C-alpha positions as CSV (number, residue, x, y, z in Angstrom):
1,M,66.1,-24.2,-37.1
2,N,68.2,-22.0,-39.3
3,I,71.3,-24.4,-40.5
4,D,74.3,-23.3,-42.6
5,I,76.8,-25.7,-44.2
6,Y,80.1,-24.7,-45.8
7,Y,81.3,-27.9,-47.2
8,D,84.3,-27.7,-50.5
9,K,81.7,-28.1,-53.4
10,E,84.8,-29.6,-55.2
11,C,85.4,-32.5,-53.0
12,P,83.4,-35.5,-54.5
13,F,82.3,-36.6,-51.0
14,C,81.0,-33.8,-49.4
15,N,79.2,-32.5,-52.8
16,Q,77.1,-35.6,-52.6
17,Y,76.2,-35.4,-48.9
18,A,75.3,-31.9,-49.5
19,K,73.1,-33.0,-52.2
20,L,71.5,-35.5,-49.8
21,I,70.6,-33.0,-46.6
22,A,69.4,-30.1,-49.1
23,L,66.3,-33.1,-49.6
24,K,66.0,-33.1,-46.1
25,K,62.4,-30.7,-45.5
26,D,62.1,-29.7,-41.8
27,H,64.6,-27.3,-41.3
28,S,65.8,-24.8,-43.1
29,I,69.4,-25.9,-44.3
30,N,71.5,-23.0,-46.3
31,I,74.4,-25.3,-48.3
32,K,77.1,-22.6,-49.1
33,N,79.7,-23.7,-51.3
34,A,83.4,-22.5,-48.9
35,R,85.3,-21.5,-52.0
36,E,83.2,-18.7,-52.3
37,H,82.6,-17.7,-48.9
38,L,86.3,-16.9,-47.7
39,E,85.5,-14.0,-45.6
40,I,83.3,-15.6,-43.3
41,L,86.1,-18.8,-43.5
42,M,88.5,-16.5,-42.1
43,E,85.9,-15.8,-39.3
44,F,85.7,-19.3,-38.1
45,K,89.7,-19.5,-38.4
46,T,89.6,-17.0,-35.8
47,K,87.7,-19.5,-33.5
48,G,89.6,-22.3,-34.0
49,F,87.3,-24.4,-36.8
50,D,89.5,-24.4,-40.7
51,I,87.5,-25.8,-43.2
52,N,90.5,-27.1,-44.3
53,N,89.4,-29.8,-41.7
54,G,86.3,-30.6,-42.6
55,V,82.7,-29.6,-43.7
56,I,81.3,-26.4,-40.9
57,V,77.7,-26.8,-39.8
58,V,76.6,-23.2,-38.1
59,C,73.1,-23.7,-35.8
60,N,72.1,-21.3,-34.1
61,D,74.9,-19.8,-32.2
62,N,76.7,-23.4,-32.3
63,I,79.7,-24.3,-35.2
64,Y,80.6,-27.9,-35.4
65,Q,83.1,-29.1,-37.3
66,G,83.8,-32.3,-39.1
67,S,82.4,-35.4,-37.8
68,D,80.8,-33.6,-35.0
69,A,78.9,-31.7,-38.0
70,I,78.5,-34.9,-40.0
71,I,76.9,-36.3,-36.5
72,F,74.7,-33.3,-35.8
73,L,73.1,-33.5,-39.1
74,D,72.5,-37.5,-38.9
75,K,70.6,-36.4,-35.6
76,L,68.6,-33.9,-37.0
77,D,66.5,-36.7,-38.8
78,K,67.3,-39.7,-36.2
79,K,67.0,-40.3,-32.9
80,S,70.0,-42.5,-32.6
81,S,73.3,-41.7,-35.0
82,I,75.2,-44.5,-36.7
83,Y,78.4,-42.1,-36.9
84,D,78.2,-41.1,-33.5
85,N,80.6,-43.7,-32.5
86,W,84.7,-43.9,-32.2
87,F,84.9,-45.7,-35.6
88,F,83.5,-43.1,-37.6
89,K,85.1,-40.5,-35.7
90,K,89.0,-42.0,-35.6
91,V,88.6,-44.2,-38.5
92,C,86.3,-43.1,-41.0
93,Y,86.2,-39.4,-41.1
94,P,89.8,-39.1,-41.2
95,A,89.6,-41.6,-44.2
96,I,87.4,-39.6,-46.0
97,K,89.5,-36.6,-45.4
98,F,92.6,-38.0,-46.5
99,T,90.7,-39.7,-49.9
100,R,89.4,-36.6,-50.6
101,F,92.5,-34.9,-50.5
102,I,94.0,-37.3,-53.1
103,L,91.1,-36.9,-55.3
104,L,91.1,-33.2,-55.5
105,K,95.3,-33.6,-56.0
106,I,94.7,-36.4,-58.6
107,F,91.6,-34.3,-60.5
108,G,94.6,-31.0,-59.8
109,R,92.7,-29.2,-57.8
110,N,93.3,-27.5,-54.6
111,P,92.7,-29.4,-51.7
112,N,93.3,-26.2,-49.2
113,I,90.3,-23.9,-49.5
114,L,92.1,-21.2,-47.6
């Protein structure tokens, strides 16, 4: 299974999570800094996936974004996901996105990729 992960390398949360995912050995995982792949991000945007709304994961013909992407990646390694619940989707992930936005602003970086 070939998996492409597009994330914001400038985001401290995204960057650490991507490093953890890179350790998985059972799948072919390509971790890509979204800021270096603007052309494909524009293609995703035409399909309704905006990188500014969260990490994007592509596996075969499927595209996952945000909390759904994290849940998909987590399930690759486990039978049941600790992330696949209402609390993570509606509270934790939005809080992480908001904190990312604030941290990038504090660091003087643009939180929007496109």
